[in-house]
GUKEGU-448407 format. One line per field, with one value per residue (C-alpha): residue number from 1; x, y, z; chain. Coordinates in nm, 2 decimals. Layout:
k	(NUM:...) $
x	(X:...) $
y	(Y:...) $
z	(Z:...) $
c	(A:...) $
end
This chain:
k	(1:2:3:4:5:6:7:8:9:10:11:12:13:14:15:16:17:18:19:20:21:22:23:24:25:26:27:28:29:30:31:32:33:34:35:36:37:38:39:40:41:42:43:44:45:46:47:48:49:50:51:52:53:54:55:56:57:58:59:60:61:62:63:64:65:66:67:68:69:70:71:72:73:74:75:76:77:78:79:80:81:82:83:84:85:86:87:88:89:90:91:92:93:94:95:96:97:98:99:100:101:102:103:104:105:106:107:108:109:110:111:112:113:114:115:116:117:118:119:120:121:122:123:124:125:126:127:128:129:130:131:132:133:134:135:136:137:138:139:140:141:142:143:144:145:146:147:148:149:150:151:152:153:154:155:156:157:158:159:160:161:162:163:164:165:166:167:168:169:170:171:172:173:174:175:176:177:178:179:180:181:182:183:184:185:186:187:188:189:190:191:192:193:194:195:196:197:198:199:200:201:202:203:204:205:206:207:208:209:210:211:212:213:214:215:216:217:218:219:220:221:222:223:224:225:226:227:228:229:230:231:232:233:234:235:236:237:238:239:240:241:242:243:244:245:246:247:248:249:250:251:252:253:254:255:256:257:258:259:260:261:262:263:264:265:266:267:268:269:270:271:272:273:274:275:276:277:278:279:280:281:282:283:284:285:286:287:288:289:290:291:292:293:294:295:296:297:298:299:300:301:302:303:304:305:306:307:308:309:310:311:312:313:314) $
x	(0.54:0.48:0.17:0.06:-0.23:-0.53:-0.63:-0.29:-0.44:-0.69:-0.65:-0.49:-0.73:-0.59:-0.65:-0.61:-0.32:-0.43:-0.23:-0.09:0.26:0.48:0.81:1.07:1.20:1.56:1.66:2.03:2.11:2.46:2.60:2.94:3.03:2.91:2.58:2.26:2.01:1.64:1.38:1.02:0.76:0.50:0.20:-0.04:0.11:0.04:0.31:0.33:0.52:0.28:0.39:0.65:1.01:1.23:1.50:1.82:1.82:2.19:2.49:2.79:3.13:3.09:2.96:2.75:2.82:2.76:3.13:3.14:3.18:2.88:2.84:2.53:2.42:2.35:2.22:2.46:2.75:2.86:2.96:3.16:3.20:3.48:3.52:3.51:3.31:3.64:3.66:3.43:3.51:3.34:3.38:3.52:3.65:3.64:3.86:3.78:3.86:3.87:3.64:3.76:3.50:3.45:3.20:3.14:3.20:3.23:3.50:3.54:3.81:3.59:3.51:3.14:2.92:2.68:2.34:2.15:2.13:1.89:1.94:1.78:1.84:2.10:2.39:2.29:2.24:2.20:2.36:2.30:2.56:2.46:2.71:2.58:2.23:2.32:2.26:2.47:2.40:2.66:2.63:2.86:2.88:3.02:3.17:3.02:2.88:2.60:2.48:2.12:1.98:1.65:1.40:1.34:1.60:1.47:1.72:1.53:1.63:1.85:1.81:1.82:1.97:1.85:1.59:1.39:1.31:0.96:0.78:1.02:0.99:1.25:1.11:1.31:1.24:1.18:1.09:0.85:0.71:0.81:0.90:0.90:1.08:1.03:1.35:1.33:1.58:1.59:1.84:2.18:2.05:1.88:1.67:1.44:1.08:0.90:0.88:0.57:0.56:0.34:0.36:0.11:0.34:0.30:-0.06:-0.16:-0.35:-0.56:-0.60:-0.66:-0.30:-0.14:-0.13:0.13:0.28:0.44:0.57:0.93:1.08:1.09:1.44:1.45:1.23:1.21:1.02:0.78:0.60:0.45:0.14:0.01:-0.12:0.02:0.34:0.38:0.67:0.78:0.90:1.07:1.21:1.44:1.64:1.98:1.97:2.13:2.31:2.25:2.13:1.83:1.68:1.73:1.40:1.41:1.11:1.10:0.82:0.72:0.46:0.35:0.22:0.02:0.11:-0.14:-0.01:-0.15:0.01:0.13:0.15:0.52:0.44:0.57:0.38:0.31:0.21:-0.12:-0.19:-0.04:-0.23:-0.13:-0.18:-0.05:0.13:0.33:0.55:0.80:1.08:1.45:1.61:1.97:2.18:2.38:2.40:2.22:2.13:1.91:2.09:1.96:1.67:1.61:1.33:1.34:1.02:0.83:0.55:0.28:0.22:-0.15:-0.12:0.02:0.07:0.45:0.66:0.93:1.19:1.33:1.58:1.50) $
y	(1.93:1.58:1.51:1.16:0.93:0.97:0.61:0.45:0.12:0.06:-0.21:-0.12:-0.03:-0.09:0.16:0.14:0.30:0.62:0.58:0.28:0.17:-0.12:-0.17:-0.42:-0.38:-0.51:-0.60:-0.65:-0.88:-0.91:-1.25:-1.36:-1.47:-1.16:-1.00:-1.16:-0.96:-1.04:-0.92:-0.83:-0.74:-0.47:-0.37:-0.09:-0.10:-0.47:-0.73:-1.06:-1.25:-1.29:-1.57:-1.68:-1.78:-1.53:-1.68:-1.49:-1.29:-1.25:-1.29:-1.06:-1.08:-0.75:-0.61:-0.32:-0.25:0.03:0.10:0.15:0.50:0.66:0.60:0.70:0.82:1.19:1.23:1.02:1.06:0.81:1.01:0.89:1.07:0.97:1.05:1.43:1.67:1.74:1.38:1.40:1.20:1.14:0.81:0.89:0.62:0.36:0.58:0.81:1.17:1.41:1.71:2.04:2.18:2.48:2.61:2.93:2.89:2.52:2.29:2.04:1.85:1.74:1.37:1.29:0.99:1.01:0.87:0.93:1.12:1.24:1.36:1.70:1.74:1.64:1.82:1.87:1.64:1.66:1.44:1.42:1.39:1.15:1.31:1.67:1.61:1.88:1.84:1.97:2.04:2.01:2.16:1.96:2.24:2.50:2.26:2.46:2.31:2.48:2.40:2.31:2.38:2.27:2.55:2.44:2.28:1.93:1.64:1.43:1.64:1.37:1.14:0.76:0.58:0.65:0.93:1.10:1.46:1.50:1.83:2.02:1.77:1.51:1.17:0.94:0.63:0.71:0.48:0.25:0.50:0.79:1.14:1.43:1.77:2.06:2.19:2.57:2.81:3.16:3.37:3.20:2.98:2.65:2.50:2.20:2.27:2.10:1.72:1.55:1.19:0.92:0.62:0.39:0.09:0.01:-0.11:-0.47:-0.63:-0.95:-1.10:-1.42:-1.51:-1.52:-1.23:-0.97:-0.78:-0.45:-0.35:-0.35:-0.06:-0.05:0.06:0.11:0.30:0.32:0.56:0.37:0.66:1.01:1.18:1.53:1.49:1.16:0.96:0.58:0.44:0.09:0.02:-0.30:-0.43:-0.73:-0.75:-0.93:-1.28:-1.33:-1.63:-1.91:-1.96:-2.19:-2.27:-2.11:-1.92:-1.54:-1.31:-1.00:-0.75:-0.51:-0.24:0.00:0.33:0.60:0.95:1.22:1.58:1.93:2.23:2.50:2.87:2.83:2.57:2.27:1.95:1.91:1.55:1.54:1.17:0.82:0.50:0.14:0.00:-0.34:-0.53:-0.84:-1.10:-1.29:-1.52:-1.56:-1.90:-1.88:-2.08:-1.86:-1.48:-1.26:-0.89:-0.70:-0.37:-0.18:-0.15:0.03:0.03:0.00:0.16:0.12:0.38:0.40:0.76:0.86:1.02:0.87:0.52:0.56:0.39:0.57:0.38:0.53:0.41:0.51) $
z	(0.72:0.59:0.39:0.50:0.40:0.62:0.63:0.69:0.82:0.54:0.28:-0.05:-0.33:-0.68:-0.96:-1.34:-1.52:-1.69:-2.01:-2.20:-2.10:-2.17:-1.99:-1.88:-1.53:-1.48:-1.13:-1.06:-0.77:-0.63:-0.53:-0.41:-0.76:-0.95:-1.05:-1.18:-1.39:-1.37:-1.62:-1.52:-1.78:-1.70:-1.92:-1.83:-1.48:-1.42:-1.35:-1.54:-1.27:-0.97:-0.75:-1.01:-0.98:-1.18:-1.40:-1.45:-1.77:-1.77:-1.54:-1.53:-1.35:-1.18:-0.86:-0.73:-0.37:-0.12:-0.12:-0.50:-0.63:-0.79:-1.16:-1.36:-1.71:-1.78:-2.14:-2.34:-2.10:-1.83:-1.52:-1.22:-0.89:-0.64:-0.27:-0.32:-0.54:-0.72:-0.84:-1.13:-1.44:-1.78:-1.97:-2.32:-2.56:-2.28:-2.06:-1.76:-1.83:-1.53:-1.54:-1.40:-1.17:-0.95:-0.70:-0.50:-0.13:-0.17:-0.03:-0.32:-0.13:0.16:0.15:0.09:0.09:-0.20:-0.09:-0.41:-0.74:-1.00:-1.36:-1.42:-1.79:-2.06:-1.89:-1.53:-1.23:-0.85:-0.58:-0.21:0.06:0.35:0.59:0.57:0.43:0.17:-0.20:-0.49:-0.86:-1.13:-1.47:-1.70:-1.96:-1.72:-1.47:-1.18:-0.86:-0.67:-0.32:-0.28:0.07:0.22:0.27:0.62:0.86:0.84:0.80:0.55:0.25:0.10:-0.20:-0.16:-0.46:-0.81:-0.80:-1.07:-1.15:-1.31:-1.36:-1.13:-0.84:-0.74:-0.63:-0.41:-0.19:0.17:0.46:0.28:0.03:-0.20:-0.09:-0.33:-0.31:-0.54:-0.68:-0.68:-0.85:-0.69:-0.88:-0.83:-0.55:-0.54:-0.26:-0.20:-0.10:0.18:0.16:0.04:0.16:0.03:0.27:0.10:0.10:0.47:0.41:0.34:0.06:0.05:-0.29:-0.48:-0.42:-0.07:0.17:0.09:0.38:0.29:0.62:0.50:0.32:-0.06:-0.15:-0.52:-0.77:-1.15:-1.37:-1.60:-1.77:-1.75:-1.88:-1.86:-1.50:-1.37:-1.33:-1.30:-1.08:-1.01:-0.66:-0.54:-0.22:-0.18:0.14:0.13:0.26:0.60:0.74:0.81:0.45:0.49:0.15:-0.18:-0.23:-0.17:-0.18:-0.39:-0.34:-0.62:-0.68:-0.95:-0.83:-1.00:-0.88:-0.97:-1.02:-1.06:-1.22:-0.98:-1.05:-1.13:-1.40:-1.20:-1.15:-0.78:-0.66:-0.49:-0.44:-0.49:-0.55:-0.63:-0.98:-0.89:-0.61:-0.68:-0.50:-0.70:-0.60:-0.68:-0.64:-0.54:-0.29:-0.07:-0.02:-0.26:-0.25:-0.51:-0.53:-0.84:-1.08:-1.40:-1.66:-2.03:-2.16:-2.49:-2.46:-2.73:-2.81:-2.80:-3.15:-3.46:-3.31:-3.31:-3.04:-2.85:-2.65:-2.33:-2.08:-1.72) $
c	(A:A:A:A:A:A:A:A:A:A:A:A:A:A:A:A:A:A:A:A:A:A:A:A:A:A:A:A:A:A:A:A:A:A:A:A:A:A:A:A:A:A:A:A:A:A:A:A:A:A:A:A:A:A:A:A:A:A:A:A:A:A:A:A:A:A:A:A:A:A:A:A:A:A:A:A:A:A:A:A:A:A:A:A:A:A:A:A:A:A:A:A:A:A:A:A:A:A:A:A:A:A:A:A:A:A:A:A:A:A:A:A:A:A:A:A:A:A:A:A:A:A:A:A:A:A:A:A:A:A:A:A:A:A:A:A:A:A:A:A:A:A:A:A:A:A:A:A:A:A:A:A:A:A:A:A:A:A:A:A:A:A:A:A:A:A:A:A:A:A:A:A:A:A:A:A:A:A:A:A:A:A:A:A:A:A:A:A:A:A:A:A:A:A:A:A:A:A:A:A:A:A:A:A:A:A:A:A:A:A:A:A:A:A:A:A:A:A:A:A:A:A:A:A:A:A:A:A:A:A:A:A:A:A:A:A:A:A:A:A:A:A:A:A:A:A:A:A:A:A:A:A:A:A:A:A:A:A:A:A:A:A:A:A:A:A:A:A:A:A:A:A:A:A:A:A:A:A:A:A:A:A:A:A:A:A:A:A:A:A:A:A:A:A:A:A:A:A:A:A:A:A:A:A:A:A:A:A:A:A:A:A:A:A) $
end
């Protein structure tokens, strides 16, 4: 059963961030010539780029497309997954090294279509297959795959793009909001709990700037910070431009969201509510086709004790 917001048509109410955070959000936009990287600064959940044109922070001669194989970071290792679960490689000394894997009752040679992934710890990650709606966990130390089944036979138990595991729950974008699944281990089996959906991003806000419509789906999330009972995510949506290309100004909608959690009897952190900290519209100026495809956050979080600063890449 989905847990939905009761007042889905109400105006958005902004809340304050519950703990100090500073972060740079990097948005990678693909063009016909390569990729452009844009930097967005966030402090205590607030954006510094309302109604501003973003300048490219860097350009690279590489592409990120839907047809690319899945590549992501697990701990300090760069992991690549090909067309099957048997095609797992680790980047070592600038070369891909194949990892021998196994899995009980699992056909590793069947072609898959990775829809999303999440890092669970320094040597374990989960990926989702869009074709079967199944998920799989790989332990890099043992090289063993395990199948993760949904507890109920719903077909929304897949991850979308880069997802995050916080407090035993996996958070992933889903139809204009965030959906969370509890990852439960029962003996030698794993399963995903019932989905918890927060669809706040379909509401509208009226502010001192122009009206922001959030009817379109946000497609990327980044983890900004965590505290004992809350999580801050950044979410952005930037649809690819479609021909004919009239003008060079493209909208990019962004939001920061505070997810409140409570501790369960199993010691996990179950999400109970999600509220906006900030909503922002910025612009990208580019002539021709452009498609924002990926986002990650580089976080500098001030610790509440000692005043030390820890840097984390999300």
